[in-house]
PyMOL CGO cylinders between C-alpha atoms (Angstrom):
from pymol import cmd
from pymol.cgo import CYLINDER

trace = [
    CYLINDER, 117.64, -44.40, -235.85, 114.37, -44.61, -234.29, 0.3, 1, 1, 1, 1, 1, 1,
    CYLINDER, 114.37, -44.61, -234.29, 112.23, -48.24, -234.12, 0.3, 1, 1, 1, 1, 1, 1,
    CYLINDER, 112.23, -48.24, -234.12, 109.73, -46.64, -237.33, 0.3, 1, 1, 1, 1, 1, 1,
    CYLINDER, 109.73, -46.64, -237.33, 113.03, -45.81, -239.07, 0.3, 1, 1, 1, 1, 1, 1,
    CYLINDER, 113.03, -45.81, -239.07, 114.84, -49.05, -238.78, 0.3, 1, 1, 1, 1, 1, 1,
    CYLINDER, 114.84, -49.05, -238.78, 111.23, -50.90, -239.97, 0.3, 1, 1, 1, 1, 1, 1,
    CYLINDER, 111.23, -50.90, -239.97, 111.11, -48.74, -243.47, 0.3, 1, 1, 1, 1, 1, 1,
    CYLINDER, 111.11, -48.74, -243.47, 114.70, -49.66, -244.15, 0.3, 1, 1, 1, 1, 1, 1,
    CYLINDER, 114.70, -49.66, -244.15, 114.43, -53.40, -243.29, 0.3, 1, 1, 1, 1, 1, 1,
    CYLINDER, 114.43, -53.40, -243.29, 111.54, -53.04, -246.06, 0.3, 1, 1, 1, 1, 1, 1,
    CYLINDER, 111.54, -53.04, -246.06, 113.54, -51.54, -248.52, 0.3, 1, 1, 1, 1, 1, 1,
    CYLINDER, 113.54, -51.54, -248.52, 116.73, -53.76, -248.24, 0.3, 1, 1, 1, 1, 1, 1,
    CYLINDER, 116.73, -53.76, -248.24, 115.29, -56.83, -249.87, 0.3, 1, 1, 1, 1, 1, 1,
    CYLINDER, 115.29, -56.83, -249.87, 112.77, -55.70, -251.76, 0.3, 1, 1, 1, 1, 1, 1,
    CYLINDER, 112.77, -55.70, -251.76, 110.52, -58.94, -253.47, 0.3, 1, 1, 1, 1, 1, 1,
    CYLINDER, 110.52, -58.94, -253.47, 112.39, -61.84, -251.72, 0.3, 1, 1, 1, 1, 1, 1,
    CYLINDER, 112.39, -61.84, -251.72, 113.81, -62.56, -248.24, 0.3, 1, 1, 1, 1, 1, 1,
    CYLINDER, 113.81, -62.56, -248.24, 117.83, -62.59, -248.50, 0.3, 1, 1, 1, 1, 1, 1,
    CYLINDER, 117.83, -62.59, -248.50, 118.61, -66.45, -247.39, 0.3, 1, 1, 1, 1, 1, 1,
    CYLINDER, 118.61, -66.45, -247.39, 121.54, -66.97, -245.69, 0.3, 1, 1, 1, 1, 1, 1,
    CYLINDER, 121.54, -66.97, -245.69, 123.50, -70.03, -244.13, 0.3, 1, 1, 1, 1, 1, 1,
    CYLINDER, 123.50, -70.03, -244.13, 125.52, -69.39, -240.72, 0.3, 1, 1, 1, 1, 1, 1,
    CYLINDER, 125.52, -69.39, -240.72, 128.46, -72.09, -240.81, 0.3, 1, 1, 1, 1, 1, 1,
    CYLINDER, 128.46, -72.09, -240.81, 130.35, -72.08, -237.65, 0.3, 1, 1, 1, 1, 1, 1,
    CYLINDER, 130.35, -72.08, -237.65, 132.08, -74.70, -234.89, 0.3, 1, 1, 1, 1, 1, 1,
    CYLINDER, 132.08, -74.70, -234.89, 129.54, -75.40, -232.17, 0.3, 1, 1, 1, 1, 1, 1,
    CYLINDER, 129.54, -75.40, -232.17, 132.13, -73.80, -230.09, 0.3, 1, 1, 1, 1, 1, 1,
    CYLINDER, 132.13, -73.80, -230.09, 131.28, -70.29, -231.22, 0.3, 1, 1, 1, 1, 1, 1,
    CYLINDER, 131.28, -70.29, -231.22, 127.49, -70.83, -231.01, 0.3, 1, 1, 1, 1, 1, 1,
    CYLINDER, 127.49, -70.83, -231.01, 126.85, -67.84, -229.29, 0.3, 1, 1, 1, 1, 1, 1,
    CYLINDER, 126.85, -67.84, -229.29, 128.63, -65.88, -231.44, 0.3, 1, 1, 1, 1, 1, 1,
    CYLINDER, 128.63, -65.88, -231.44, 127.15, -67.24, -234.37, 0.3, 1, 1, 1, 1, 1, 1,
    CYLINDER, 127.15, -67.24, -234.37, 123.59, -66.91, -232.83, 0.3, 1, 1, 1, 1, 1, 1,
    CYLINDER, 123.59, -66.91, -232.83, 124.38, -63.18, -232.21, 0.3, 1, 1, 1, 1, 1, 1,
    CYLINDER, 124.38, -63.18, -232.21, 125.54, -63.17, -236.14, 0.3, 1, 1, 1, 1, 1, 1,
    CYLINDER, 125.54, -63.17, -236.14, 122.12, -64.94, -237.12, 0.3, 1, 1, 1, 1, 1, 1,
    CYLINDER, 122.12, -64.94, -237.12, 120.04, -62.19, -234.79, 0.3, 1, 1, 1, 1, 1, 1,
    CYLINDER, 120.04, -62.19, -234.79, 121.87, -59.18, -236.40, 0.3, 1, 1, 1, 1, 1, 1,
    CYLINDER, 121.87, -59.18, -236.40, 120.79, -61.04, -240.32, 0.3, 1, 1, 1, 1, 1, 1,
    CYLINDER, 120.79, -61.04, -240.32, 117.13, -61.32, -238.90, 0.3, 1, 1, 1, 1, 1, 1,
    CYLINDER, 117.13, -61.32, -238.90, 117.25, -57.63, -237.61, 0.3, 1, 1, 1, 1, 1, 1,
    CYLINDER, 117.25, -57.63, -237.61, 117.26, -56.31, -241.13, 0.3, 1, 1, 1, 1, 1, 1,
    CYLINDER, 117.26, -56.31, -241.13, 115.18, -58.76, -242.79, 0.3, 1, 1, 1, 1, 1, 1,
    CYLINDER, 115.18, -58.76, -242.79, 117.21, -61.50, -244.22, 0.3, 1, 1, 1, 1, 1, 1,
    CYLINDER, 117.21, -61.50, -244.22, 116.57, -65.36, -243.09, 0.3, 1, 1, 1, 1, 1, 1,
    CYLINDER, 116.57, -65.36, -243.09, 119.03, -66.75, -241.65, 0.3, 1, 1, 1, 1, 1, 1,
    CYLINDER, 119.03, -66.75, -241.65, 119.74, -70.77, -240.98, 0.3, 1, 1, 1, 1, 1, 1,
    CYLINDER, 119.74, -70.77, -240.98, 121.85, -71.52, -237.85, 0.3, 1, 1, 1, 1, 1, 1,
    CYLINDER, 121.85, -71.52, -237.85, 121.79, -75.23, -236.94, 0.3, 1, 1, 1, 1, 1, 1,
    CYLINDER, 121.79, -75.23, -236.94, 121.56, -75.21, -232.81, 0.3, 1, 1, 1, 1, 1, 1,
    CYLINDER, 121.56, -75.21, -232.81, 118.57, -72.63, -233.32, 0.3, 1, 1, 1, 1, 1, 1,
    CYLINDER, 118.57, -72.63, -233.32, 116.85, -73.97, -236.54, 0.3, 1, 1, 1, 1, 1, 1,
    CYLINDER, 116.85, -73.97, -236.54, 117.01, -77.77, -236.28, 0.3, 1, 1, 1, 1, 1, 1,
    CYLINDER, 117.01, -77.77, -236.28, 114.02, -79.22, -233.98, 0.3, 1, 1, 1, 1, 1, 1,
    CYLINDER, 114.02, -79.22, -233.98, 114.43, -81.98, -231.55, 0.3, 1, 1, 1, 1, 1, 1,
    CYLINDER, 114.43, -81.98, -231.55, 113.37, -84.85, -233.84, 0.3, 1, 1, 1, 1, 1, 1,
    CYLINDER, 113.37, -84.85, -233.84, 114.14, -83.77, -237.05, 0.3, 1, 1, 1, 1, 1, 1,
    CYLINDER, 114.14, -83.77, -237.05, 117.10, -85.30, -239.16, 0.3, 1, 1, 1, 1, 1, 1,
    CYLINDER, 117.10, -85.30, -239.16, 119.59, -83.38, -238.57, 0.3, 1, 1, 1, 1, 1, 1,
    CYLINDER, 119.59, -83.38, -238.57, 121.61, -83.88, -241.63, 0.3, 1, 1, 1, 1, 1, 1,
    CYLINDER, 121.61, -83.88, -241.63, 118.34, -83.56, -244.10, 0.3, 1, 1, 1, 1, 1, 1,
    CYLINDER, 118.34, -83.56, -244.10, 117.57, -80.51, -242.93, 0.3, 1, 1, 1, 1, 1, 1,
    CYLINDER, 117.57, -80.51, -242.93, 121.53, -78.67, -243.22, 0.3, 1, 1, 1, 1, 1, 1,
    CYLINDER, 121.53, -78.67, -243.22, 121.74, -80.54, -246.54, 0.3, 1, 1, 1, 1, 1, 1,
    CYLINDER, 121.74, -80.54, -246.54, 117.98, -78.62, -247.55, 0.3, 1, 1, 1, 1, 1, 1,
    CYLINDER, 117.98, -78.62, -247.55, 119.13, -75.29, -246.10, 0.3, 1, 1, 1, 1, 1, 1,
    CYLINDER, 119.13, -75.29, -246.10, 122.48, -75.46, -248.15, 0.3, 1, 1, 1, 1, 1, 1,
    CYLINDER, 122.48, -75.46, -248.15, 120.73, -76.12, -251.04, 0.3, 1, 1, 1, 1, 1, 1,
    CYLINDER, 120.73, -76.12, -251.04, 118.35, -73.07, -250.61, 0.3, 1, 1, 1, 1, 1, 1,
    CYLINDER, 118.35, -73.07, -250.61, 120.55, -70.24, -249.75, 0.3, 1, 1, 1, 1, 1, 1,
    CYLINDER, 120.55, -70.24, -249.75, 121.90, -67.13, -251.11, 0.3, 1, 1, 1, 1, 1, 1,
    CYLINDER, 121.90, -67.13, -251.11, 124.82, -66.27, -249.31, 0.3, 1, 1, 1, 1, 1, 1,
    CYLINDER, 124.82, -66.27, -249.31, 126.83, -67.99, -247.36, 0.3, 1, 1, 1, 1, 1, 1,
    CYLINDER, 126.83, -67.99, -247.36, 128.81, -67.23, -244.16, 0.3, 1, 1, 1, 1, 1, 1,
    CYLINDER, 128.81, -67.23, -244.16, 131.52, -68.87, -242.58, 0.3, 1, 1, 1, 1, 1, 1,
    CYLINDER, 131.52, -68.87, -242.58, 132.15, -67.87, -238.76, 0.3, 1, 1, 1, 1, 1, 1,
    CYLINDER, 132.15, -67.87, -238.76, 135.79, -68.59, -239.07, 0.3, 1, 1, 1, 1, 1, 1,
    CYLINDER, 135.79, -68.59, -239.07, 137.66, -69.61, -235.77, 0.3, 1, 1, 1, 1, 1, 1,
    CYLINDER, 137.66, -69.61, -235.77, 140.37, -72.09, -235.09, 0.3, 1, 1, 1, 1, 1, 1,
    CYLINDER, 140.37, -72.09, -235.09, 137.74, -74.22, -234.29, 0.3, 1, 1, 1, 1, 1, 1,
    CYLINDER, 137.74, -74.22, -234.29, 135.70, -73.50, -237.35, 0.3, 1, 1, 1, 1, 1, 1,
    CYLINDER, 135.70, -73.50, -237.35, 138.93, -74.81, -239.13, 0.3, 1, 1, 1, 1, 1, 1,
    CYLINDER, 138.93, -74.81, -239.13, 139.48, -77.86, -236.85, 0.3, 1, 1, 1, 1, 1, 1,
    CYLINDER, 139.48, -77.86, -236.85, 135.98, -79.02, -237.80, 0.3, 1, 1, 1, 1, 1, 1,
    CYLINDER, 135.98, -79.02, -237.80, 135.13, -81.72, -240.26, 0.3, 1, 1, 1, 1, 1, 1,
    CYLINDER, 135.13, -81.72, -240.26, 131.49, -80.77, -240.93, 0.3, 1, 1, 1, 1, 1, 1,
    CYLINDER, 131.49, -80.77, -240.93, 132.17, -76.85, -241.61, 0.3, 1, 1, 1, 1, 1, 1,
    CYLINDER, 132.17, -76.85, -241.61, 134.43, -77.78, -244.18, 0.3, 1, 1, 1, 1, 1, 1,
    CYLINDER, 134.43, -77.78, -244.18, 132.08, -79.75, -246.25, 0.3, 1, 1, 1, 1, 1, 1,
    CYLINDER, 132.08, -79.75, -246.25, 129.57, -76.95, -245.54, 0.3, 1, 1, 1, 1, 1, 1,
    CYLINDER, 129.57, -76.95, -245.54, 132.06, -74.74, -247.69, 0.3, 1, 1, 1, 1, 1, 1,
    CYLINDER, 132.06, -74.74, -247.69, 133.09, -76.75, -250.45, 0.3, 1, 1, 1, 1, 1, 1,
    CYLINDER, 133.09, -76.75, -250.45, 129.47, -77.58, -250.76, 0.3, 1, 1, 1, 1, 1, 1,
    CYLINDER, 129.47, -77.58, -250.76, 129.09, -73.75, -250.81, 0.3, 1, 1, 1, 1, 1, 1,
    CYLINDER, 129.09, -73.75, -250.81, 132.21, -73.01, -253.30, 0.3, 1, 1, 1, 1, 1, 1,
    CYLINDER, 132.21, -73.01, -253.30, 130.65, -75.71, -255.94, 0.3, 1, 1, 1, 1, 1, 1,
    CYLINDER, 130.65, -75.71, -255.94, 127.67, -73.89, -255.52, 0.3, 1, 1, 1, 1, 1, 1,
    CYLINDER, 127.67, -73.89, -255.52, 129.43, -70.94, -256.99, 0.3, 1, 1, 1, 1, 1, 1,
    CYLINDER, 129.43, -70.94, -256.99, 127.91, -69.08, -254.68, 0.3, 1, 1, 1, 1, 1, 1,
    CYLINDER, 127.91, -69.08, -254.68, 128.65, -65.82, -252.75, 0.3, 1, 1, 1, 1, 1, 1,
    CYLINDER, 128.65, -65.82, -252.75, 130.93, -66.66, -249.65, 0.3, 1, 1, 1, 1, 1, 1,
    CYLINDER, 130.93, -66.66, -249.65, 131.56, -64.36, -246.73, 0.3, 1, 1, 1, 1, 1, 1,
    CYLINDER, 131.56, -64.36, -246.73, 134.13, -65.20, -244.26, 0.3, 1, 1, 1, 1, 1, 1,
    CYLINDER, 134.13, -65.20, -244.26, 133.81, -63.72, -240.95, 0.3, 1, 1, 1, 1, 1, 1,
    CYLINDER, 133.81, -63.72, -240.95, 136.89, -63.99, -238.91, 0.3, 1, 1, 1, 1, 1, 1,
    CYLINDER, 136.89, -63.99, -238.91, 136.05, -63.69, -234.60, 0.3, 1, 1, 1, 1, 1, 1,
    CYLINDER, 136.05, -63.69, -234.60, 139.62, -64.59, -233.90, 0.3, 1, 1, 1, 1, 1, 1,
    CYLINDER, 139.62, -64.59, -233.90, 142.06, -63.78, -236.53, 0.3, 1, 1, 1, 1, 1, 1,
    CYLINDER, 142.06, -63.78, -236.53, 141.80, -66.72, -238.24, 0.3, 1, 1, 1, 1, 1, 1,
    CYLINDER, 141.80, -66.72, -238.24, 142.17, -66.48, -242.06, 0.3, 1, 1, 1, 1, 1, 1,
    CYLINDER, 142.17, -66.48, -242.06, 139.93, -68.41, -244.78, 0.3, 1, 1, 1, 1, 1, 1,
    CYLINDER, 139.93, -68.41, -244.78, 142.15, -71.29, -246.41, 0.3, 1, 1, 1, 1, 1, 1,
]
cmd.load_cgo(trace, "trace")
């Protein structure tokens, strides 16, 4: 695909609005989560990734909560470290209560519980 064809396909994917994605991950998997965000952004989606999108001085809990309330799709980057984190479990719980689409992406064979 040429660069021009990619740009045209980006515009046709989300007509009328930007798809907002919340990426939940263990901080130990932030490199992989960053690559996932980059892939979504490439296709015109707006992905939130805490370590990249929370700026110094911002209240991180408030920023995460605000983004949890605004997403269309929740992506869980599953790993052993994800399952061991109390924060990711809370984020998943929020997504379940919101009754929205949850997409598990296992990076080490970990299955959702």
